[in-house]
C-alpha positions in Angstrom: -41.4 13.3 59.5 -38.5 11.0 58.8 -35.6 12.8 57.2 -35.0 9.9 54.8 -38.5 10.4 53.4 -38.2 14.1 52.8 -39.1 15.2 49.3 -35.7 16.6 48.4 -33.9 13.4 49.4 -36.4 11.2 47.5 -36.1 13.4 44.4 -32.3 13.2 44.6 -32.4 9.4 44.9 -34.8 9.2 42.0 -32.5 11.4 39.9 -29.4 9.3 40.7 -31.4 6.2 39.8 -32.3 7.7 36.5 -28.7 8.6 35.7 -27.5 5.1 36.7 -30.3 3.6 34.6 -29.3 5.6 31.5 -25.6 4.7 31.8 -26.0 0.9 32.4 -27.2 -1.9 30.2 -30.8 -2.9 29.2 -31.9 -5.0 32.2 -30.2 -2.7 34.7 -31.7 0.3 33.0 -35.2 -1.1 33.4 -34.6 -1.9 37.1 -33.1 1.6 37.9 -35.9 3.3 35.9 -38.4 1.4 38.0 -36.6 2.5 41.2 -36.5 6.1 40.0 -40.2 6.0 39.2 -41.1 4.7 42.6 -38.8 7.2 44.5 -39.9 10.2 42.4 -43.6 9.3 43.0 -42.9 9.0 46.7 -41.2 12.4 46.6 -44.3 13.9 45.1 -46.5 12.3 47.8 -44.2 13.4 50.6 -44.1 16.9 49.2 -47.9 17.2 49.2 -48.2 15.6 52.6 -45.7 18.1 54.0 -47.6 20.9 52.3 -50.8 19.8 53.8 -49.3 19.4 57.3 -47.8 22.9 57.1 -51.0 24.5 56.1 -52.9 23.2 59.2 
């Protein structure tokens, strides 16, 4: 699997986006929160995909 799409990296990117979103203004906060939501949901999907592949 692509190393950029590993669950740990996606969760890290989502966390950084949440921190940036909380620090910045209103519109930027909404944009960074949306980015964080997308990356964290991708991290969950990648985690379960890896877990499924490892169990086979």
